[in-house]
N, C-alpha and C positions, 0 to 999 in steps of 0.2 A: 392092416387097414388104414387107408392113409385117413387122417381128420379132416371133416368139412372146412373147407375155408370159404369166406364170405368178405362182401366190400360193403361199405355202406356210405351215405352223404350226411352229414349233419349241419343244419344251417342254425346258427345261435343268432337269433336279431334281437335289438333292443336300443334304449337310448345312447348306452354306455357301455359298448361291447369292446371298441378299438382303445389303445391306449393302456389297457389295464391288466396286459401281460395274459392274456387268455391264449395266445397259441403255445406260448412255454407252459402253462398251465396244463392244458390239454394234452400235450405233447409228453409231457412228466408220466403223467398217468397213464398214456397209451403204451409209454415204455414198460413201465411197472407192470401192467397187465400183459405183456407179451405179444403185443399189437405189433407186428411187423412190417406193414405198410401204413404211410401216413403223409399227410401235407395238411395245412392250414393258413387260409388267405384272408386278410381284412378285405371286404368290400364294402360297395356303398349299397344300402338298404331301399325302400320307398318310406316313404313320407316320415322323413329325417331320423329314419331309424339307420343303425349300422348293424354289419353283419359279418360273422366269421365262419366263413365255410371251409369245413372240415372232410375230408375223406379217410376213410380207414381200411384195412385190410389186414385179417389174420385168421385164425380158429375162429369158430362160431362162438365158442364161448368168449374169446377176448373180445370179439366184436361186439358182443352183447353186453359184457360186464362194460365196456367202455361207453356205449350208448347211453346205458344207465346213469353212468356216472356225468356224462355230458348235460344229458338231460335234468339232473338235480344239484350239480354241484357248479360252481362258479366262481371266480377271483371276488375279494372281498370289495373291491371298486366296482366289479360289473352291475350294468343295469340290464337285466333280461326279459324282454316280453313273452319270445316263445322260442321253441325248440323243434324244430322239424326234422324228423328222421326218414330216412328211404332208402332203397336199392340202388347201386352204383356198378356201372358195368365197364367202366374205361381204367386206363392203367393209372396205378397209386403208386409212388416213389417209396422206394426202401425208407425206412425209417432215418436210417443213419445220414442218408443222403439229403433229406429236407432236414434235417438235423444242422447240418454244417451250411447249406443254403441258407436257413433263417437266422442263423448265427452270424453270417457273414453278411448279410443284410442290415443286422442289427448295428456291427462295427461301422458300416458305413455310414450310416445315419449319425451315428455319436464321433466318428471324428471330427467333424465341423466345431461341433459342441468343446471337445477336449481342446481343440485349436484356440478357439474364443478364450476359454477358462486360462490356458496358457499365456495366452498376449494380455490378458488384462492383470492376471498375478505378475507378469514381467514388467508391465507398465506399472501397476504399484509399489514394488520392488524397485524401479529405478525414478520413480518420482522424488524429489528431494522433499522434506518432511517442514511444511509451512509451518511456525509456529506464528499465533497472533499475539 
């Protein structure tokens, strides 16, 4: 007998849900619970609110457990106003595919910062020490 599979959409809304590691926080828990389909994106919310949109797919038990986690847990720095959970019936990418895409996106954002640090370090090392 095959296990029941299900999909859900979770919207996490609040004044501070971007820039706090929410997508990685949720992805880690989804992996631990055995969710095999996952994607999360930062989106603009309404009325100065931010939103993280999450879609998951997996066994009914794994998705229920994940949704309960998303409703009750958050990264330390996050400020959440509400969590909305509903059905979802469109494609959900494999967890591993999303993990690679998310990590690549974070690396692309980090490269200019790393280059600036390297440049500032080089300038500091190359400038002569001036004593008064």
